[in-house]
PyMOL Python script that loads the backbone (N, CA, C, O; Angstrom):
from pymol import cmd

cmd.read_pdbstr("""\
ATOM      1  N   MET A   1       0.848  -1.171   0.000  1.00  0.00           N
ATOM      2  CA  MET A   1       0.000   0.000   0.000  1.00  0.00           C
ATOM      3  C   MET A   1       0.895   1.235   0.000  1.00  0.00           C
ATOM      4  O   MET A   1       1.854   1.315   0.768  1.00  0.00           O
ATOM      5  N   SER A   2       0.586   2.173  -0.843  1.00  0.00           N
ATOM      6  CA  SER A   2       1.405   3.368  -0.992  1.00  0.00           C
ATOM      7  C   SER A   2       0.998   4.437   0.017  1.00  0.00           C
ATOM      8  O   SER A   2      -0.185   4.630   0.296  1.00  0.00           O
ATOM      9  N   ARG A   3       2.003   5.127   0.559  1.00  0.00           N
ATOM     10  CA  ARG A   3       1.683   6.206   1.493  1.00  0.00           C
ATOM     11  C   ARG A   3       1.366   7.493   0.751  1.00  0.00           C
ATOM     12  O   ARG A   3       0.923   8.469   1.356  1.00  0.00           O
ATOM     13  N   PHE A   4       1.591   7.500  -0.561  1.00  0.00           N
ATOM     14  CA  PHE A   4       1.261   8.668  -1.372  1.00  0.00           C
ATOM     15  C   PHE A   4      -0.089   8.450  -2.013  1.00  0.00           C
ATOM     16  O   PHE A   4      -0.417   7.344  -2.443  1.00  0.00           O
ATOM     17  N   GLY A   5      -0.864   9.505  -2.073  1.00  0.00           N
ATOM     18  CA  GLY A   5      -2.175   9.410  -2.672  1.00  0.00           C
ATOM     19  C   GLY A   5      -2.909  10.716  -2.466  1.00  0.00           C
ATOM     20  O   GLY A   5      -2.348  11.673  -1.932  1.00  0.00           O
ATOM     21  N   GLY A   6      -4.128  10.759  -2.874  1.00  0.00           N
ATOM     22  CA  GLY A   6      -4.889  11.992  -2.710  1.00  0.00           C
ATOM     23  C   GLY A   6      -4.418  13.063  -3.673  1.00  0.00           C
ATOM     24  O   GLY A   6      -3.818  12.746  -4.701  1.00  0.00           O
ATOM     25  N   PHE A   7      -4.670  14.290  -3.371  1.00  0.00           N
ATOM     26  CA  PHE A   7      -4.308  15.396  -4.241  1.00  0.00           C
ATOM     27  C   PHE A   7      -2.837  15.742  -4.075  1.00  0.00           C
ATOM     28  O   PHE A   7      -2.348  15.854  -2.952  1.00  0.00           O
ATOM     29  N   GLY A   8      -2.141  15.910  -5.169  1.00  0.00           N
ATOM     30  CA  GLY A   8      -0.751  16.307  -5.124  1.00  0.00           C
ATOM     31  C   GLY A   8       0.197  15.213  -4.687  1.00  0.00           C
ATOM     32  O   GLY A   8       1.377  15.485  -4.463  1.00  0.00           O
ATOM     33  N   GLY A   9      -0.268  14.001  -4.558  1.00  0.00           N
ATOM     34  CA  GLY A   9       0.593  12.899  -4.213  1.00  0.00           C
ATOM     35  C   GLY A   9       0.944  12.800  -2.739  1.00  0.00           C
ATOM     36  O   GLY A   9       1.793  11.988  -2.370  1.00  0.00           O
ATOM     37  N   LEU A  10       0.324  13.590  -1.895  1.00  0.00           N
ATOM     38  CA  LEU A  10       0.617  13.531  -0.466  1.00  0.00           C
ATOM     39  C   LEU A  10      -0.521  12.857   0.283  1.00  0.00           C
ATOM     40  O   LEU A  10      -1.696  13.024  -0.043  1.00  0.00           O
ATOM     41  N   ALA A  11      -0.149  12.113   1.267  1.00  0.00           N
ATOM     42  CA  ALA A  11      -1.153  11.424   2.079  1.00  0.00           C
ATOM     43  C   ALA A  11      -1.863  12.443   2.957  1.00  0.00           C
ATOM     44  O   ALA A  11      -1.242  13.393   3.433  1.00  0.00           O
ATOM     45  N   ARG A  12      -3.118  12.259   3.167  1.00  0.00           N
ATOM     46  CA  ARG A  12      -3.885  13.151   4.041  1.00  0.00           C
ATOM     47  C   ARG A  12      -3.685  12.735   5.482  1.00  0.00           C
ATOM     48  O   ARG A  12      -3.638  11.550   5.812  1.00  0.00           O
ATOM     49  N   ARG A  13      -3.569  13.731   6.321  1.00  0.00           N
ATOM     50  CA  ARG A  13      -3.403  13.453   7.746  1.00  0.00           C
ATOM     51  C   ARG A  13      -4.455  14.229   8.514  1.00  0.00           C
ATOM     52  O   ARG A  13      -4.848  15.328   8.124  1.00  0.00           O
ATOM     53  N   GLY A  14      -4.898  13.649   9.594  1.00  0.00           N
ATOM     54  CA  GLY A  14      -5.874  14.319  10.435  1.00  0.00           C
ATOM     55  C   GLY A  14      -5.226  15.409  11.274  1.00  0.00           C
ATOM     56  O   GLY A  14      -4.002  15.467  11.390  1.00  0.00           O
ATOM     57  N   ARG A  15      -6.041  16.266  11.852  1.00  0.00           N
ATOM     58  CA  ARG A  15      -5.532  17.332  12.713  1.00  0.00           C
ATOM     59  C   ARG A  15      -5.062  16.743  14.025  1.00  0.00           C
ATOM     60  O   ARG A  15      -5.667  15.815  14.563  1.00  0.00           O
ATOM     61  N   LYS A  16      -3.973  17.298  14.532  1.00  0.00           N
ATOM     62  CA  LYS A  16      -3.478  16.844  15.816  1.00  0.00           C
ATOM     63  C   LYS A  16      -4.298  17.464  16.926  1.00  0.00           C
ATOM     64  O   LYS A  16      -4.746  18.605  16.815  1.00  0.00           O
ATOM     65  N   THR A  17      -4.492  16.726  17.980  1.00  0.00           N
ATOM     66  CA  THR A  17      -5.190  17.233  19.146  1.00  0.00           C
ATOM     67  C   THR A  17      -4.174  17.944  20.029  1.00  0.00           C
ATOM     68  O   THR A  17      -3.111  17.404  20.336  1.00  0.00           O
ATOM     69  N   LEU A  18      -4.518  19.162  20.434  1.00  0.00           N
ATOM     70  CA  LEU A  18      -3.614  19.946  21.265  1.00  0.00           C
ATOM     71  C   LEU A  18      -3.788  19.577  22.728  1.00  0.00           C
ATOM     72  O   LEU A  18      -4.890  19.263  23.180  1.00  0.00           O
ATOM     73  N   THR A  19      -2.690  19.620  23.455  1.00  0.00           N
ATOM     74  CA  THR A  19      -2.756  19.381  24.889  1.00  0.00           C
ATOM     75  C   THR A  19      -3.260  20.647  25.578  1.00  0.00           C
ATOM     76  O   THR A  19      -3.317  21.715  24.968  1.00  0.00           O
ATOM     77  N   GLU A  20      -3.615  20.520  26.825  1.00  0.00           N
ATOM     78  CA  GLU A  20      -4.097  21.679  27.592  1.00  0.00           C
ATOM     79  C   GLU A  20      -3.028  22.767  27.645  1.00  0.00           C
ATOM     80  O   GLU A  20      -3.334  23.953  27.523  1.00  0.00           O
ATOM     81  N   GLU A  21      -1.770  22.355  27.828  1.00  0.00           N
ATOM     82  CA  GLU A  21      -0.666  23.323  27.902  1.00  0.00           C
ATOM     83  C   GLU A  21      -0.517  24.083  26.579  1.00  0.00           C
ATOM     84  O   GLU A  21      -0.295  25.294  26.578  1.00  0.00           O
ATOM     85  N   GLN A  22      -0.640  23.366  25.450  1.00  0.00           N
ATOM     86  CA  GLN A  22      -0.538  24.008  24.149  1.00  0.00           C
ATOM     87  C   GLN A  22      -1.687  24.986  23.919  1.00  0.00           C
ATOM     88  O   GLN A  22      -1.496  26.063  23.355  1.00  0.00           O
ATOM     89  N   ILE A  23      -2.867  24.602  24.358  1.00  0.00           N
ATOM     90  CA  ILE A  23      -4.036  25.476  24.211  1.00  0.00           C
ATOM     91  C   ILE A  23      -3.843  26.749  25.020  1.00  0.00           C
ATOM     92  O   ILE A  23      -4.108  27.844  24.523  1.00  0.00           O
ATOM     93  N   HIS A  24      -3.387  26.622  26.250  1.00  0.00           N
ATOM     94  CA  HIS A  24      -3.160  27.799  27.091  1.00  0.00           C
ATOM     95  C   HIS A  24      -2.055  28.679  26.522  1.00  0.00           C
ATOM     96  O   HIS A  24      -2.166  29.905  26.550  1.00  0.00           O
ATOM     97  N   SER A  25      -0.995  28.073  26.009  1.00  0.00           N
ATOM     98  CA  SER A  25       0.098  28.838  25.408  1.00  0.00           C
ATOM     99  C   SER A  25      -0.393  29.608  24.189  1.00  0.00           C
ATOM    100  O   SER A  25      -0.056  30.777  24.001  1.00  0.00           O
ATOM    101  N   ARG A  26      -1.193  28.939  23.364  1.00  0.00           N
ATOM    102  CA  ARG A  26      -1.739  29.583  22.165  1.00  0.00           C
ATOM    103  C   ARG A  26      -2.650  30.743  22.548  1.00  0.00           C
ATOM    104  O   ARG A  26      -2.583  31.814  21.946  1.00  0.00           O
ATOM    105  N   ASN A  27      -3.498  30.534  23.544  1.00  0.00           N
ATOM    106  CA  ASN A  27      -4.401  31.590  23.986  1.00  0.00           C
ATOM    107  C   ASN A  27      -3.637  32.761  24.582  1.00  0.00           C
ATOM    108  O   ASN A  27      -3.994  33.916  24.351  1.00  0.00           O
ATOM    109  N   ASP A  28      -2.585  32.472  25.350  1.00  0.00           N
ATOM    110  CA  ASP A  28      -1.763  33.540  25.927  1.00  0.00           C
ATOM    111  C   ASP A  28      -1.080  34.344  24.836  1.00  0.00           C
ATOM    112  O   ASP A  28      -1.004  35.570  24.923  1.00  0.00           O
ATOM    113  N   LEU A  29      -0.579  33.664  23.802  1.00  0.00           N
ATOM    114  CA  LEU A  29       0.080  34.341  22.691  1.00  0.00           C
ATOM    115  C   LEU A  29      -0.908  35.232  21.939  1.00  0.00           C
ATOM    116  O   LEU A  29      -0.575  36.356  21.565  1.00  0.00           O
ATOM    117  N   GLN A  30      -2.117  34.729  21.721  1.00  0.00           N
ATOM    118  CA  GLN A  30      -3.135  35.532  21.040  1.00  0.00           C
ATOM    119  C   GLN A  30      -3.496  36.755  21.874  1.00  0.00           C
ATOM    120  O   GLN A  30      -3.695  37.839  21.326  1.00  0.00           O
ATOM    121  N   GLN A  31      -3.583  36.596  23.186  1.00  0.00           N
ATOM    122  CA  GLN A  31      -3.910  37.725  24.053  1.00  0.00           C
ATOM    123  C   GLN A  31      -2.792  38.757  24.026  1.00  0.00           C
ATOM    124  O   GLN A  31      -3.058  39.959  24.053  1.00  0.00           O
ATOM    125  N   GLU A  32      -1.541  38.302  23.973  1.00  0.00           N
ATOM    126  CA  GLU A  32      -0.412  39.228  23.885  1.00  0.00           C
ATOM    127  C   GLU A  32      -0.473  40.040  22.600  1.00  0.00           C
ATOM    128  O   GLU A  32      -0.180  41.235  22.600  1.00  0.00           O
ATOM    129  N   LYS A  33      -0.856  39.386  21.501  1.00  0.00           N
ATOM    130  CA  LYS A  33      -0.971  40.093  20.227  1.00  0.00           C
ATOM    131  C   LYS A  33      -2.084  41.143  20.293  1.00  0.00           C
ATOM    132  O   LYS A  33      -1.918  42.255  19.792  1.00  0.00           O
ATOM    133  N   VAL A  34      -3.208  40.794  20.906  1.00  0.00           N
ATOM    134  CA  VAL A  34      -4.317  41.742  21.062  1.00  0.00           C
ATOM    135  C   VAL A  34      -3.882  42.918  21.922  1.00  0.00           C
ATOM    136  O   VAL A  34      -4.170  44.069  21.594  1.00  0.00           O
ATOM    137  N   ASP A  35      -3.191  42.637  23.018  1.00  0.00           N
ATOM    138  CA  ASP A  35      -2.706  43.709  23.899  1.00  0.00           C
ATOM    139  C   ASP A  35      -1.750  44.634  23.165  1.00  0.00           C
ATOM    140  O   ASP A  35      -1.785  45.849  23.363  1.00  0.00           O
ATOM    141  N   GLU A  36      -0.891  44.067  22.316  1.00  0.00           N
ATOM    142  CA  GLU A  36       0.063  44.876  21.557  1.00  0.00           C
ATOM    143  C   GLU A  36      -0.655  45.803  20.580  1.00  0.00           C
ATOM    144  O   GLU A  36      -0.304  46.977  20.459  1.00  0.00           O
ATOM    145  N   VAL A  37      -1.651  45.276  19.890  1.00  0.00           N
ATOM    146  CA  VAL A  37      -2.423  46.085  18.943  1.00  0.00           C
ATOM    147  C   VAL A  37      -3.149  47.200  19.677  1.00  0.00           C
ATOM    148  O   VAL A  37      -3.148  48.346  19.227  1.00  0.00           O
ATOM    149  N   LEU A  38      -3.772  46.870  20.811  1.00  0.00           N
ATOM    150  CA  LEU A  38      -4.493  47.885  21.572  1.00  0.00           C
ATOM    151  C   LEU A  38      -3.561  48.965  22.108  1.00  0.00           C
ATOM    152  O   LEU A  38      -3.924  50.141  22.137  1.00  0.00           O
ATOM    153  N   SER A  39      -2.377  48.576  22.526  1.00  0.00           N
ATOM    154  CA  SER A  39      -1.434  49.572  23.035  1.00  0.00           C
ATOM    155  C   SER A  39      -0.974  50.507  21.918  1.00  0.00           C
ATOM    156  O   SER A  39      -0.776  51.700  22.146  1.00  0.00           O
ATOM    157  N   LYS A  40      -0.804  49.963  20.705  1.00  0.00           N
ATOM    158  CA  LYS A  40      -0.440  50.814  19.568  1.00  0.00           C
ATOM    159  C   LYS A  40      -1.573  51.780  19.245  1.00  0.00           C
ATOM    160  O   LYS A  40      -1.325  52.949  18.949  1.00  0.00           O
ATOM    161  N   GLN A  41      -2.815  51.302  19.299  1.00  0.00           N
ATOM    162  CA  GLN A  41      -3.963  52.172  19.040  1.00  0.00           C
ATOM    163  C   GLN A  41      -4.066  53.254  20.109  1.00  0.00           C
ATOM    164  O   GLN A  41      -4.344  54.411  19.793  1.00  0.00           O
ATOM    165  N   ASP A  42      -3.847  52.893  21.357  1.00  0.00           N
ATOM    166  CA  ASP A  42      -3.892  53.870  22.446  1.00  0.00           C
ATOM    167  C   ASP A  42      -2.806  54.924  22.274  1.00  0.00           C
ATOM    168  O   ASP A  42      -3.049  56.114  22.477  1.00  0.00           O
ATOM    169  N   ALA A  43      -1.616  54.488  21.902  1.00  0.00           N
ATOM    170  CA  ALA A  43      -0.511  55.429  21.706  1.00  0.00           C
ATOM    171  C   ALA A  43      -0.810  56.377  20.555  1.00  0.00           C
ATOM    172  O   ALA A  43      -0.516  57.569  20.638  1.00  0.00           O
ATOM    173  N   ARG A  44      -1.388  55.857  19.489  1.00  0.00           N
ATOM    174  CA  ARG A  44      -1.755  56.685  18.344  1.00  0.00           C
ATOM    175  C   ARG A  44      -2.813  57.712  18.761  1.00  0.00           C
ATOM    176  O   ARG A  44      -2.726  58.884  18.395  1.00  0.00           O
ATOM    177  N   TYR A  45      -3.798  57.270  19.518  1.00  0.00           N
ATOM    178  CA  TYR A  45      -4.868  58.160  19.974  1.00  0.00           C
ATOM    179  C   TYR A  45      -4.307  59.246  20.895  1.00  0.00           C
ATOM    180  O   TYR A  45      -4.661  60.418  20.761  1.00  0.00           O
ATOM    181  N   ASP A  46      -3.439  58.863  21.824  1.00  0.00           N
ATOM    182  CA  ASP A  46      -2.870  59.824  22.773  1.00  0.00           C
ATOM    183  C   ASP A  46      -1.991  60.861  22.087  1.00  0.00           C
ATOM    184  O   ASP A  46      -1.876  61.991  22.563  1.00  0.00           O
ATOM    185  N   ALA A  47      -1.367  60.484  20.969  1.00  0.00           N
ATOM    186  CA  ALA A  47      -0.478  61.401  20.266  1.00  0.00           C
ATOM    187  C   ALA A  47      -1.238  62.420  19.413  1.00  0.00           C
ATOM    188  O   ALA A  47      -0.652  63.400  18.952  1.00  0.00           O
ATOM    189  N   MET A  48      -2.536  62.197  19.203  1.00  0.00           N
ATOM    190  CA  MET A  48      -3.334  63.093  18.364  1.00  0.00           C
ATOM    191  C   MET A  48      -3.855  64.279  19.166  1.00  0.00           C
ATOM    192  O   MET A  48      -4.108  64.195  20.367  1.00  0.00           O
ATOM    193  N   THR A  49      -4.003  65.393  18.439  1.00  0.00           N
ATOM    194  CA  THR A  49      -4.682  66.541  19.041  1.00  0.00           C
ATOM    195  C   THR A  49      -6.182  66.314  18.917  1.00  0.00           C
ATOM    196  O   THR A  49      -6.617  65.387  18.232  1.00  0.00           O
ATOM    197  N   GLU A  50      -6.962  67.141  19.565  1.00  0.00           N
ATOM    198  CA  GLU A  50      -8.428  66.988  19.512  1.00  0.00           C
ATOM    199  C   GLU A  50      -8.946  67.124  18.081  1.00  0.00           C
ATOM    200  O   GLU A  50      -9.855  66.397  17.680  1.00  0.00           O
ATOM    201  N   GLU A  51      -8.375  68.048  17.310  1.00  0.00           N
ATOM    202  CA  GLU A  51      -8.800  68.241  15.916  1.00  0.00           C
ATOM    203  C   GLU A  51      -8.456  67.020  15.067  1.00  0.00           C
ATOM    204  O   GLU A  51      -9.248  66.594  14.226  1.00  0.00           O
ATOM    205  N   GLU A  52      -7.257  66.456  15.297  1.00  0.00           N
ATOM    206  CA  GLU A  52      -6.854  65.260  14.555  1.00  0.00           C
ATOM    207  C   GLU A  52      -7.753  64.078  14.898  1.00  0.00           C
ATOM    208  O   GLU A  52      -8.096  63.286  14.020  1.00  0.00           O
ATOM    209  N   ARG A  53      -8.134  63.954  16.152  1.00  0.00           N
ATOM    210  CA  ARG A  53      -9.044  62.868  16.550  1.00  0.00           C
ATOM    211  C   ARG A  53     -10.391  63.019  15.870  1.00  0.00           C
ATOM    212  O   ARG A  53     -10.963  62.046  15.379  1.00  0.00           O
ATOM    213  N   GLN A  54     -10.892  64.235  15.843  1.00  0.00           N
ATOM    214  CA  GLN A  54     -12.189  64.507  15.205  1.00  0.00           C
ATOM    215  C   GLN A  54     -12.127  64.114  13.730  1.00  0.00           C
ATOM    216  O   GLN A  54     -13.031  63.454  13.218  1.00  0.00           O
ATOM    217  N   GLN A  55     -11.058  64.522  13.056  1.00  0.00           N
ATOM    218  CA  GLN A  55     -10.923  64.222  11.639  1.00  0.00           C
ATOM    219  C   GLN A  55     -10.707  62.726  11.412  1.00  0.00           C
ATOM    220  O   GLN A  55     -11.278  62.156  10.482  1.00  0.00           O
ATOM    221  N   TYR A  56      -9.904  62.094  12.234  1.00  0.00           N
ATOM    222  CA  TYR A  56      -9.563  60.684  12.062  1.00  0.00           C
ATOM    223  C   TYR A  56     -10.750  59.759  12.328  1.00  0.00           C
ATOM    224  O   TYR A  56     -10.988  58.810  11.581  1.00  0.00           O
ATOM    225  N   TYR A  57     -11.491  60.045  13.401  1.00  0.00           N
ATOM    226  CA  TYR A  57     -12.568  59.137  13.801  1.00  0.00           C
ATOM    227  C   TYR A  57     -13.934  59.537  13.277  1.00  0.00           C
ATOM    228  O   TYR A  57     -14.745  58.667  12.960  1.00  0.00           O
ATOM    229  N   MET A  58     -14.208  60.816  13.180  1.00  0.00           N
ATOM    230  CA  MET A  58     -15.552  61.257  12.797  1.00  0.00           C
ATOM    231  C   MET A  58     -15.687  61.524  11.299  1.00  0.00           C
ATOM    232  O   MET A  58     -16.740  61.257  10.721  1.00  0.00           O
ATOM    233  N   LYS A  59     -14.637  62.047  10.663  1.00  0.00           N
ATOM    234  CA  LYS A  59     -14.686  62.379   9.241  1.00  0.00           C
ATOM    235  C   LYS A  59     -13.419  61.881   8.549  1.00  0.00           C
ATOM    236  O   LYS A  59     -12.623  62.690   8.071  1.00  0.00           O
ATOM    237  N   PRO A  60     -13.219  60.569   8.488  1.00  0.00           N
ATOM    238  CA  PRO A  60     -11.971  60.056   7.911  1.00  0.00           C
ATOM    239  C   PRO A  60     -11.916  60.268   6.398  1.00  0.00           C
ATOM    240  O   PRO A  60     -12.919  60.118   5.700  1.00  0.00           O
ATOM    241  N   SER A  61     -10.735  60.615   5.910  1.00  0.00           N
ATOM    242  CA  SER A  61     -10.528  60.768   4.473  1.00  0.00           C
ATOM    243  C   SER A  61     -10.345  59.381   3.855  1.00  0.00           C
ATOM    244  O   SER A  61     -10.249  58.375   4.558  1.00  0.00           O
ATOM    245  N   LEU A  62     -10.300  59.357   2.537  1.00  0.00           N
ATOM    246  CA  LEU A  62     -10.090  58.083   1.844  1.00  0.00           C
ATOM    247  C   LEU A  62      -8.742  57.486   2.245  1.00  0.00           C
ATOM    248  O   LEU A  62      -8.633  56.278   2.455  1.00  0.00           O
ATOM    249  N   LYS A  63      -7.720  58.329   2.350  1.00  0.00           N
ATOM    250  CA  LYS A  63      -6.393  57.862   2.764  1.00  0.00           C
ATOM    251  C   LYS A  63      -6.457  57.225   4.153  1.00  0.00           C
ATOM    252  O   LYS A  63      -5.878  56.163   4.381  1.00  0.00           O
ATOM    253  N   THR A  64      -7.161  57.876   5.073  1.00  0.00           N
ATOM    254  CA  THR A  64      -7.295  57.350   6.433  1.00  0.00           C
ATOM    255  C   THR A  64      -8.035  56.020   6.424  1.00  0.00           C
ATOM    256  O   THR A  64      -7.659  55.093   7.141  1.00  0.00           O
ATOM    257  N   LYS A  65      -9.081  55.925   5.620  1.00  0.00           N
ATOM    258  CA  LYS A  65      -9.845  54.671   5.525  1.00  0.00           C
ATOM    259  C   LYS A  65      -8.969  53.535   5.005  1.00  0.00           C
ATOM    260  O   LYS A  65      -9.047  52.410   5.497  1.00  0.00           O
ATOM    261  N   ILE A  66      -8.132  53.835   4.006  1.00  0.00           N
ATOM    262  CA  ILE A  66      -7.244  52.816   3.441  1.00  0.00           C
ATOM    263  C   ILE A  66      -6.211  52.389   4.478  1.00  0.00           C
ATOM    264  O   ILE A  66      -5.955  51.197   4.644  1.00  0.00           O
ATOM    265  N   LEU A  67      -5.607  53.370   5.185  1.00  0.00           N
ATOM    266  CA  LEU A  67      -4.616  53.034   6.195  1.00  0.00           C
ATOM    267  C   LEU A  67      -5.232  52.197   7.315  1.00  0.00           C
ATOM    268  O   LEU A  67      -4.602  51.265   7.814  1.00  0.00           O
ATOM    269  N   LYS A  68      -6.453  52.526   7.706  1.00  0.00           N
ATOM    270  CA  LYS A  68      -7.137  51.727   8.742  1.00  0.00           C
ATOM    271  C   LYS A  68      -7.348  50.293   8.248  1.00  0.00           C
ATOM    272  O   LYS A  68      -7.148  49.336   8.995  1.00  0.00           O
ATOM    273  N   ALA A  69      -7.751  50.158   6.991  1.00  0.00           N
ATOM    274  CA  ALA A  69      -7.985  48.824   6.435  1.00  0.00           C
ATOM    275  C   ALA A  69      -6.692  48.020   6.400  1.00  0.00           C
ATOM    276  O   ALA A  69      -6.697  46.822   6.685  1.00  0.00           O
ATOM    277  N   LEU A  70      -5.582  48.673   6.050  1.00  0.00           N
ATOM    278  CA  LEU A  70      -4.305  47.965   6.021  1.00  0.00           C
ATOM    279  C   LEU A  70      -3.866  47.527   7.405  1.00  0.00           C
ATOM    280  O   LEU A  70      -3.227  46.485   7.547  1.00  0.00           O
ATOM    281  N   ARG A  71      -4.195  48.300   8.425  1.00  0.00           N
ATOM    282  CA  ARG A  71      -3.863  47.942   9.798  1.00  0.00           C
ATOM    283  C   ARG A  71      -4.855  46.928  10.368  1.00  0.00           C
ATOM    284  O   ARG A  71      -4.618  46.358  11.433  1.00  0.00           O
ATOM    285  N   GLY A  72      -5.952  46.706   9.672  1.00  0.00           N
ATOM    286  CA  GLY A  72      -6.928  45.717  10.110  1.00  0.00           C
ATOM    287  C   GLY A  72      -7.914  46.259  11.132  1.00  0.00           C
ATOM    288  O   GLY A  72      -8.398  45.513  11.984  1.00  0.00           O
ATOM    289  N   GLN A  73      -8.211  47.532  11.056  1.00  0.00           N
ATOM    290  CA  GLN A  73      -9.153  48.122  12.016  1.00  0.00           C
ATOM    291  C   GLN A  73     -10.528  48.223  11.414  1.00  0.00           C
ATOM    292  O   GLN A  73     -11.456  48.695  12.070  1.00  0.00           O
TER     293      GLN A  73
END
""", "prot")
cmd.dss("prot")
cmd.show_as("cartoon", "prot")
cmd.util.cbc("prot")
cmd.orient("prot")
């Protein structure tokens, strides 16, 4: 019996089951990424003047909309 088969000549394998430790590590890493993004957003907000905040959040230009989309906001 050949171990090659399926699409592209590779054998299909099932998903591995994660241990509790791996799940917690993955969740902690995801939370760290969220915290990092939020801290960058907070820093950006704090660096803006009141007029810049009004323009950025209430009346964003096309450029601002594109930059937000690229950052994933």
